[in-house]
N, C-alpha and C positions, 0 to 999 in steps of 0.2 A: 370302701368296702369292695372286695373283689370276689368273684365266683368263677369257677372253671365251667362256665355254662354259656357259651356264645349264643345259644338259642333263647336265652332269657330276654334278650333285647326287645323283641317286638311286644313283650308282655309286661310293661311296667306295673300293671295292676296286681301282679303277683306280690309286689312289695307294698301295695296300698298307695302307690303314687298316682297322681291325677294330673290332668291337663298337660300331657306330654307334647312338647313342641320340638321339631327337628332343629338342631343348632350345632354350630361348629364348636370344637373343643375350646378354642380361645374365648369365644363369647360366653360359653357355659362357665368357664373358669372365672371370668369377671363377674357374672351374675351370682355364682355361689359365694365368692369372696365378699361381694357387696352385702348379701344377706347375713353372712357370718359376722360382719363387723358393724352393721348398721344399728343393731340393737332394737330394730322394729319388729323382728320376728325371731323366735328362739331357734327354729330349725330351718325355716325358709325352703329353698328349692334344692334339688339334687340333680346331678347330671348322670345319666345312664349312657355309657359309652357304646359304640359299636363293638363287635367282637374283636378283641385285640390279642393276637397270638394265642387264641384259645381261651381267653378270659374276658369277662364283662366287668367293667369298673362302675361303681356307683359312688359318686363323689359329692360330699357335702357334710355339713355339721351334723345332720341327722344320723350319720353313720358312725359317729365318734364312740369308740368302745370304752372310753374312760369318762364320758360325761356323767355327772352325778345323777341326772334324771333319766338318761337314755341307756346307761350301761347294761341293765338287765334286758331291755328290749332288743338291743343290738345283739346281745349274746343269744337270745332265743331266735332271732331272725337268722343269724349265721348257722345255728344248729339246724333250723328248718331248711335252709337252702342247701346245706351240705349233705342232707339225707338223699335227695334225688340226684344232686349234681356232683357229689363226691367231696368237694372242698369249697369252703367259703371263709373269707378272711376279712377282718376289719382293722383299720389302722387310724392312728392320730399322729400327725407329725407337725410340730411347730417349727417353722423355718427360722424363726427368730430366737431359737434356743428355748422355746416354750415346752419342750419335752416330746416324748414318744410313747405310744401304746400300741400293742398288737393283740389280736384275738384270732386264734386259729381253730377252725372247726373242721372235722373230717367225719364223714359217714354218720352225720347226725349228732355228733358229740364234740364239745369244746375240749381240745387237748391242751391248750395253753392260752392264758391271758396274763399280760404283764403291762404295768404302767409306771412311767417315770416322768412326772411333770414338776417335781419339787414340792408337791402338796403333801401334807401330813397323812392324808387318807389313802395315798396310792397303794400301800401294801395290802389294803383290804380287797383290792381288785385282783390280786394274784391268784391264779388257778393253774393247776397242772404242773408238770415237770418242765424245767428249762429245755428249750429247743437245742438241737445239736449246734446251731449257729451261736446261740448264747453261750453254750459250754466252751466252744472253741475260742470265742473272744475272751471269756473270763480266764481260761487257761493261759492264754497269751499274756494277759495282764499280770498274772501271778497269784491272785487270791485263790483259795480252795474252791473247787467247783461244786462243793456240797451245799452251799448257801445256808450254812448253819449260823443263825442269828446269835446263838449263844457264844460262839467262838470268833465271829467276825469282828475285826477291829473297826473302829470308826474311820480310820484311814482307808481301809479296804472298801468299806461301805460308800464313802465319798467318791473313791476312784471308780467304783462300778456305776454309781449314779451318773458320773460325767460321761462314762462310756455309753450307757443306754439311753441317755437323753436325746441322742441323735440316731438311734438304731432302727427305728421303724422302717425307714426307706431301704435300709440294707436288708432287713428281713423280708420285706415285700419283694425285693428283687431276687433274693435267694429262693423264696418259696413259690413265686409266681411272676407277678409283673407289678411294677411301680409306675404311677402316672408321672413321676419325676424322671423316669429313665426312658420314656417314649421317644422315638426318633421317627424321621420320615421313612425309615426302612422297616418299622414295626408292621407286621402283617395285620390287616384289618378287613372287616366286611360289615356292611350295613351302615346305618346312620345313627349318630348319637342323639339323645333327646334331653331336654331340660324339663323337669316335671316338679310338681309341688308335693312336698312330703306330707304325710298324714299329720293332722293336728298342728299345722304350722301357721294357722291364721289365714285371713283372706288376702 
């Protein structure tokens, strides 16, 4: 999850996070990955970054916009954050080909949510009109940019699924900042914290 709100960092309680501990990005990444794959906690801990080029990142399974149990909460949270801060976004990206999802909120309203993980229920999460980046990618592929399920061929549908299954990181970079594109030259201020997500167990 990202928000264009660098001053959010000192206040993790705004998200209901508890027990914040200053930590490096590398250590936080390891802790979040451990929680996500251990099976002992459903949501575990999240990392709230320092201000990174005008954005604050919140990284962890708790922020997943396509999680079957968390999707509505993540949507409401992004809406709430985007009201005072202008923009808030949530992403899922499976680096092993597990899919992509993005949720974009602006000025208190979700303008787009899309999910492609290969699951049969993905289409139920779709909200809003395709983003300009989605349209340009689809136009380059060849299928109609109207997304008309009644006229779309199975071949076009499969081709688009293959395109979007990796698209979250590209959209994050296009619209703000991606944790996968950070470099030593990325401007930052403050210190990141590792905190416990609400209702994530003891």
